[in-house]
C-alpha positions in Angstrom: 30.7 173.6 39.7 33.9 175.5 39.0 34.2 177.7 42.1 37.2 176.6 44.2 35.6 177.3 47.6 32.2 175.9 48.3 30.0 177.8 50.7 27.6 175.9 52.9 25.0 177.3 55.3 24.0 175.0 58.1 20.7 175.7 59.8 19.4 174.4 63.2 23.0 173.8 64.1 23.7 172.6 67.6 27.1 172.2 69.2 27.2 168.5 68.5 26.3 169.2 64.8 29.2 171.7 64.5 31.7 169.2 66.1 31.1 166.4 63.7 30.3 168.4 60.6 33.5 170.4 61.0 35.5 167.2 61.5 34.2 165.5 58.4 34.3 168.7 56.3 38.1 169.0 56.9 38.5 165.3 55.9 36.4 165.4 52.7 37.0 169.1 51.6 40.3 170.1 53.1 40.5 173.9 52.7 37.9 174.0 50.0 34.6 174.4 51.9 33.5 177.3 54.0 30.7 176.5 56.4 28.4 179.0 58.1 26.6 177.7 61.2 23.3 179.1 62.3 21.6 177.9 65.5 18.1 179.0 64.3 15.9 177.2 61.9 15.5 177.9 58.2 12.3 179.9 57.9 11.0 182.6 55.5 12.2 185.2 57.9 15.7 183.8 58.2 16.5 183.4 54.5 18.1 186.8 54.5 21.3 185.3 56.0 21.8 183.2 52.9 24.1 185.3 50.7 26.6 184.0 48.2 26.0 180.4 49.4 26.1 177.4 47.1 24.2 175.0 49.4 22.1 174.9 52.6 22.1 172.0 55.1 18.8 171.5 56.9 17.3 169.3 59.6 13.8 167.9 60.4 12.1 171.0 61.4 13.5 173.4 58.9 11.1 174.9 56.3 11.8 173.9 52.8 8.4 174.7 51.3 7.9 176.2 47.9 8.2 179.9 48.9 11.5 179.1 50.8 12.9 177.1 48.0 12.1 179.9 45.5 13.8 182.5 47.7 16.8 180.2 48.2 17.1 179.7 44.4 16.9 183.5 43.9 19.7 183.9 46.4 21.9 181.5 44.4 21.5 178.3 46.3 21.6 175.3 44.1 21.7 172.4 46.6 19.8 171.3 49.7 21.5 168.8 52.0 19.2 167.2 54.5 21.0 165.7 57.5 18.0 163.5 58.2 16.0 160.7 56.6 12.6 162.3 56.5 11.8 164.8 53.8 8.2 165.7 54.3 9.3 169.3 54.9 10.6 169.6 51.4 8.5 170.5 48.3 10.3 168.2 45.9 8.2 169.2 42.9 9.3 172.8 43.2 12.9 171.7 43.9 12.8 169.8 40.6 11.2 172.7 38.8 14.0 175.0 39.9 16.7 172.5 39.3 17.8 172.4 43.0 19.8 169.3 44.0 18.2 167.7 47.1 19.7 164.7 49.0 19.1 163.2 52.4 20.8 160.8 54.9 18.5 157.8 54.4 19.9 155.8 57.3 22.1 156.7 60.3 22.7 154.1 63.0 19.2 152.5 63.0 20.3 150.7 66.1 20.5 154.1 67.9 16.8 154.8 67.3 15.7 151.2 68.0 17.6 151.1 71.3 16.0 154.4 72.3 12.6 153.0 71.5 13.3 150.1 73.9 14.5 152.6 76.5 11.3 154.6 76.2 9.3 151.4 76.5 11.1 150.2 79.6 10.9 153.6 81.3 7.1 153.6 80.6 6.4 150.0 81.4 8.5 149.8 84.6 7.6 153.4 85.7 11.2 154.3 86.0 10.5 158.1 85.4 8.2 158.1 88.5 10.6 156.0 90.6 13.4 158.4 89.8 11.5 161.4 90.9 10.3 159.7 94.1 13.7 158.6 95.2 15.2 162.0 94.7 12.6 163.2 97.3 13.5 160.4 99.7 10.4 158.4 98.8 11.1 154.7 98.4 7.5 153.6 98.4 6.8 151.1 95.5 3.1 151.6 95.4 1.9 152.2 91.9 5.1 151.1 90.3 4.1 147.6 89.3 5.0 146.9 85.7 5.1 143.8 83.5 7.7 141.6 81.8 8.3 142.1 78.1 8.9 138.3 77.8 5.9 136.8 76.1 4.2 140.1 75.1 3.0 140.7 71.6 4.7 143.7 70.0 3.4 145.3 66.8 5.8 147.1 64.5 4.2 149.6 62.2 6.8 150.2 59.5 9.6 147.7 58.9 12.5 149.7 57.5 16.0 149.5 59.0 14.9 150.9 62.3 11.9 148.7 62.7 14.0 145.6 61.7 16.7 146.6 64.2 14.0 146.8 66.9 12.7 143.4 65.9 16.1 141.9 66.5 16.3 143.5 69.9 12.8 142.5 71.0 13.3 138.9 69.9 16.0 138.8 72.6 13.4 139.8 75.2 11.3 136.9 74.1 8.5 138.9 72.6 6.1 137.7 69.9 6.5 140.0 67.0 3.9 141.2 64.4 4.5 143.8 61.7 2.6 145.9 59.2 4.3 147.3 56.2 2.9 147.7 52.7 6.3 146.5 51.4 7.0 143.4 53.4 10.7 142.5 54.1 10.9 138.7 53.8 13.9 138.7 56.3 11.4 139.5 59.1 9.7 136.2 58.7 12.5 134.7 60.8 11.4 137.0 63.7 7.6 137.2 63.4 4.7 137.5 61.0 3.1 140.1 58.9 -0.5 141.2 59.5 -2.8 143.8 58.1 -3.1 146.9 60.3 -6.6 145.9 61.3 -5.4 142.5 62.3 -2.3 143.7 64.2 -3.9 146.4 66.4 -6.2 144.3 68.6 -3.5 141.6 69.2 -0.7 143.8 70.5 0.3 144.7 74.1 2.8 147.2 72.6 2.8 149.1 69.4 5.9 150.9 68.1 5.8 153.3 65.1 8.6 153.2 62.5 7.2 154.6 59.2 7.9 157.8 57.3 5.4 160.6 57.4 3.4 160.7 54.1 -0.1 161.5 53.2 -0.9 157.8 53.6 0.6 157.5 57.1 -0.4 160.9 58.6 -2.5 160.2 61.7 -2.2 156.5 61.2 -2.9 156.4 65.0 -6.3 158.1 65.2 -9.6 157.7 67.0 -10.5 154.7 64.9 -7.2 152.9 65.2 -6.9 153.6 68.9 -10.4 152.0 69.4 -9.1 148.8 67.7 -6.1 148.6 70.0 -6.1 146.2 73.0 -7.2 148.0 76.2 -4.1 148.9 78.2 -1.7 148.7 75.3 1.5 150.9 75.2 2.2 153.1 72.3 5.8 154.1 71.3 6.7 156.7 68.6 10.3 157.5 67.7 9.5 158.2 64.1 7.5 161.3 63.1 5.0 163.2 65.3 2.4 163.5 62.6 1.8 159.8 62.7 -0.3 160.4 65.9 -3.4 162.4 66.2 -2.6 164.0 69.6 -6.2 164.9 70.5 -7.4 161.3 69.9 -4.5 159.9 72.0 -5.3 162.3 74.9 -8.9 161.1 74.8 -7.8 157.4 74.8 -5.5 158.1 77.8 -8.3 159.9 79.7 -10.6 156.9 79.1 -7.8 154.5 80.3 -8.1 152.6 77.0 -4.5 153.4 76.1 -2.3 152.1 78.8 0.7 154.4 78.2 2.5 156.6 75.7 6.2 157.1 75.0 7.0 159.7 72.4 10.3 161.2 71.2 8.5 163.2 68.5 5.4 165.4 68.5 3.3 166.7 65.6 3.7 170.4 66.6 7.3 170.1 67.7 8.7 172.5 65.1 8.9 175.6 67.2 9.5 173.8 70.5 12.0 171.0 70.3 15.8 171.6 70.4 15.3 174.8 72.4 15.3 175.7 76.1 11.8 176.8 77.1 12.2 176.3 80.8 11.6 180.0 81.5 8.7 180.4 79.1 5.0 179.7 79.3 4.5 177.1 76.6 1.4 177.8 74.6 0.8 174.3 73.2 -2.1 173.1 75.3 -2.1 169.6 73.9 1.6 169.0 74.7 1.1 170.4 78.2 -1.9 168.1 78.7 0.2 165.1 77.7 2.8 166.0 80.3 0.2 165.8 83.1 -0.4 162.1 82.6 1.7 159.8 84.9 1.7 157.1 82.1 3.2 159.4 79.4 6.9 159.9 78.7 8.0 162.7 76.3 11.5 163.3 75.1 12.7 166.0 72.7 13.6 164.1 69.5 16.8 162.6 70.8 16.6 159.0 69.7 19.2 159.5 67.0 21.6 161.3 69.3 24.6 159.0 69.5 28.2 159.5 68.4 27.8 156.8 65.8 24.8 158.4 64.3 26.3 161.9 64.3 29.4 160.7 62.5 27.3 158.9 59.9 25.1 161.9 59.4 28.1 164.2 58.8 29.9 161.7 56.5 26.8 161.1 54.3 26.0 164.8 54.2 29.4 165.7 52.9 29.4 162.8 50.5 26.2 164.2 49.1 27.8 167.6 48.8 30.8 166.0 47.0 28.5 164.3 44.5 26.8 167.6 43.8 30.0 169.5 43.4 31.6 166.8 41.1 28.4 166.1 39.2 28.6 162.4 40.3 25.5 160.2 40.6 24.2 160.6 44.1 22.4 157.5 45.5 20.7 159.7 48.2 19.3 162.2 45.7 15.5 162.9 46.1 15.1 164.8 42.9 15.5 162.6 39.8 15.6 163.8 36.2 
């Protein structure tokens, strides 16, 4: 590109995004990048704000489907910078057809997400969420708060990328027996545990934690059939992608007391809900509202990544990807290959 000033539109921008992106932008593009921040998501109805912009920066719940990409291209956008690892919301075939550069942040502080998975597990297992609410009301009764130790428990990791492996390192410190399922086994894990097929893993585990990307193969990997194979009373943790879990089937398993508990930081229909304040609204998602009625369910709003370390890494990688696009350099994080 020959234009002196690069114009970048950032969608779904929260105050913490602005803080770290602005800091890194000044370091990598001093005086040569103009950034426009929008707190709303990229959707067909919001494309109109993109005028004279070279690139857009999007997050997990922004819409980058074929119609949106075509409209962006028509508006002059030639690059899409994802400040996340997942890209199931991007039509890569259309991006390639249009010649749009697409790059992601493949990894950002995997320890941040792994540590949050442990936090969810401990809150759920030791009933900390219930204890917290009781004590605030002056109720110090311990009835119903009996948990169990993690030491000696069998934990199944479905997906063994950087986050899954980081969790394995943590859980070994708790004294857990570790099993993993991944179609592309990482031999380094054999020091921590053993690989199993999904069918073998499910009935052996006291705890199952999901750490795989959302693809056609993994969508609803937790469904009526897989839930039935799980050990009665097992705990299920998901800090990866909401679409890995078939929510209706999980609700049924909870009602039947087959599933012992659920801790989720992601939800399959989170797109129009998460990252916004709905405390004064009547939320129309009946399945999510049903989940929130269970005492053995903990839901958080997609915050597992939210650490200073991760935000700095996201901003740095995002602007490195922009630098590669602007200079025509080879980008190791590119999702659209020639």
